[in-house]
C-alpha positions as CSV (number, residue, x, y, z in Angstrom):
1,M,-151.1,-238.7,134.4
2,K,-149.1,-240.7,131.8
3,F,-148.1,-244.2,132.9
4,N,-144.4,-244.7,132.2
5,I,-143.9,-248.5,131.6
6,P,-140.1,-248.3,131.0
7,G,-139.6,-246.4,134.2
8,V,-141.6,-248.9,136.2
9,A,-139.8,-251.8,134.5
10,A,-136.4,-250.3,135.3
11,A,-137.3,-249.6,139.0
12,I,-138.7,-253.1,139.5
13,G,-135.9,-254.6,137.6
14,L,-133.3,-252.9,139.8
15,L,-135.1,-254.1,142.9
16,L,-135.2,-257.6,141.6
17,F,-131.5,-257.5,140.7
18,L,-130.6,-256.3,144.1
19,L,-132.7,-259.1,145.6
20,L,-130.9,-261.7,143.4
21,A,-127.5,-260.3,144.3
22,R,-128.3,-260.2,148.0
23,T,-129.7,-263.7,148.3
24,S,-127.4,-265.7,146.0
25,L,-124.0,-263.9,145.7
26,F,-123.4,-262.7,149.2
27,S,-124.6,-265.7,151.3
28,N,-122.5,-266.8,154.3
29,G,-122.2,-270.5,153.9
30,G,-121.7,-270.6,150.1
31,E,-125.3,-271.7,149.6
32,P,-128.0,-269.3,148.3
33,T,-130.6,-268.1,150.8
34,L,-133.4,-268.7,148.4
35,P,-134.1,-272.0,146.5
36,L,-132.5,-272.3,143.1
37,L,-135.9,-272.5,141.3
38,T,-137.0,-269.2,143.0
39,L,-133.8,-267.5,141.9
40,L,-134.2,-268.7,138.3
41,F,-137.8,-267.5,138.3
42,I,-136.8,-264.1,139.6
43,S,-134.1,-263.9,136.9
44,E,-136.5,-264.9,134.1
45,F,-139.2,-262.5,135.2
46,G,-136.6,-259.7,135.5
47,F,-135.3,-260.5,132.0
48,L,-138.7,-260.4,130.4
49,L,-139.8,-257.2,132.4
50,T,-136.8,-255.2,131.6
51,G,-136.6,-256.5,128.0
52,I,-140.2,-255.3,127.4
53,G,-139.4,-252.0,129.1
54,G,-136.3,-251.5,126.9
55,F,-138.2,-252.4,123.8
56,I,-141.0,-249.9,124.5
57,S,-138.4,-247.2,125.4
58,A,-136.4,-247.9,122.3
59,K,-139.5,-247.5,120.2
60,R,-140.2,-244.1,121.8
61,V,-136.6,-243.0,121.2
62,I,-136.7,-244.1,117.5
63,G,-140.1,-242.4,117.2
64,G,-138.6,-239.0,118.1
65,D,-138.5,-238.7,121.9
66,R,-134.8,-238.0,122.3
67,K,-134.9,-236.7,125.8
68,P,-132.1,-237.7,128.1
69,A,-134.5,-239.5,130.4
70,A,-135.8,-241.7,127.6
71,L,-132.3,-242.5,126.5
72,L,-131.3,-243.4,130.1
73,L,-134.3,-245.6,130.5
74,T,-133.5,-247.4,127.3
75,L,-130.0,-248.0,128.4
76,A,-130.9,-249.0,131.9
77,C,-133.5,-251.5,130.8
78,G,-131.2,-252.9,128.2
79,V,-128.3,-253.4,130.7
80,L,-130.6,-254.9,133.3
81,S,-132.1,-257.3,130.8
82,V,-128.6,-258.5,129.7
83,A,-127.6,-258.8,133.4
84,F,-130.6,-260.9,134.2
85,L,-129.9,-263.1,131.3
86,A,-126.3,-263.6,132.3
87,F,-127.2,-264.1,136.0
88,G,-129.9,-266.7,135.1
89,L,-127.6,-268.6,132.8
90,T,-124.8,-268.6,135.4
91,L,-127.2,-270.0,138.0
92,W,-128.5,-272.6,135.7
93,Q,-125.0,-273.7,134.6
94,S,-123.8,-273.9,138.2
95,S,-126.7,-276.1,139.2
96,K,-125.9,-278.9,136.7
97,I,-124.4,-282.1,138.3
98,S,-121.3,-283.3,136.5
């Protein structure tokens, strides 16, 4: 059985993004459910994981594996990586005291 790192990275990244969205964006009192440091850690881990998955998948696509699944994984990991970066920067910027 071949281990598919980009597929696992995309699946875990999607779950982490849903967790971030659920615990910080849609909270009832305007305060996040999880502490800020935890949210930043999840965002950073998701960025690194999906970035590595996107890099590995892009190397495979450039190497000749031009299947639709490989292209979709490259796109999914890239989009998730950028989303984690934006989400983390937004959390970090909103936490600064003026």
